[in-house]
N, C-alpha and C positions, 0 to 999 in steps of 0.2 A: 773153404772146404768143409764138408759135412763131417760131423763126428761119428765114429762107429758106435753102433748099438749092440750090446751083448744080448743075444736072444736066448742064450742057454738057460736063463732063469725064468723065462716067460712061459706062460701056459699056451696051449694051442690057440685058444681064442685071442689071446694078446698078440701072438705072432701074426694071425690073420688080420687083426686090426692094424698092426704095425705095417704090414705089407700093403694093405689098402691105402693107408695114409701116405706111404712112400709113392705109390702109383699116382695118387691125386697130386702130390707135390711135383712129381716128375712131369705129369701132363701140363700142369700150370706153368712150369719152367719152360717146357717145350713150346707152349703157346706164346709166352712172352718173347722168347727168342725168335720164333717164327714171325711174329709181327714186326720185330726189329729188323730181321733179315729181309722181309718183304719190302720195308721202307727203303733199305739200302739198295736192293736190286732195282726197285722202281726208280730211285734217283739216278742210278747208274744208266739205266735204259733211256731215261729222259735226256740225260746229259750226252750220252754217246750217240744214240740213234734218233732222239726226238720222238720216241714212241713210249706209250704207257704199257704196262704189262698186259692189260686187257687187249690192246691193239696187237701186241706181239702174239698172244695166245690164240687170237681169233684169225690171224693171218694164215692163208693157205697158199700152196704152190699153184693151185689151179685158178685160172682167171674166171670171174663170174661169166655165166652164159647170158649174153644179151640177146634179146629178141627184137628184130626190127619189123615194123609194120608200115605199110604205105597207106596214106590217107586217100580214100577214094574220091574225095571232092577236089583237092588241089594237087595231089600227087606227091606231097612231101613225105619224107620218111621220118618215122618216130621210133627211137630206140628205147625199149623198156627193160629195166634191170630187174623187175619183179618187186620193186619197192615203191611205195608212194601211190598216189592216185593215178589210175589209168584213165586216159581220155575216153569219153563215151563212144566215140566213133570206132575205136578198135577193141571194145570189150567183147563183141561177138566173136571176132577172129581170135582173140586171146583165149577165150574160154573154149574155143574149138580145138586148140592145140593141147 
């Protein structure tokens, strides 16, 4: 536990400096506790759900919108999620949408 400081005998400049130092110490302690808490929460999420915090925070309720394209040469259907390389035969149709 921190000791109490008597500011009654301090000048105004000393009080400002003291408050600045207290704020710096408080932020450092908060950062340290935050890092520790994040590790604990990450471990819990991995153990309970098998997911990292990044996976949890980027998850949405809405399913991704998948676009399907039919190959004009052989009639096969290609489903494109919007990620990765797009086949050359469906680029024109994709860019038109």
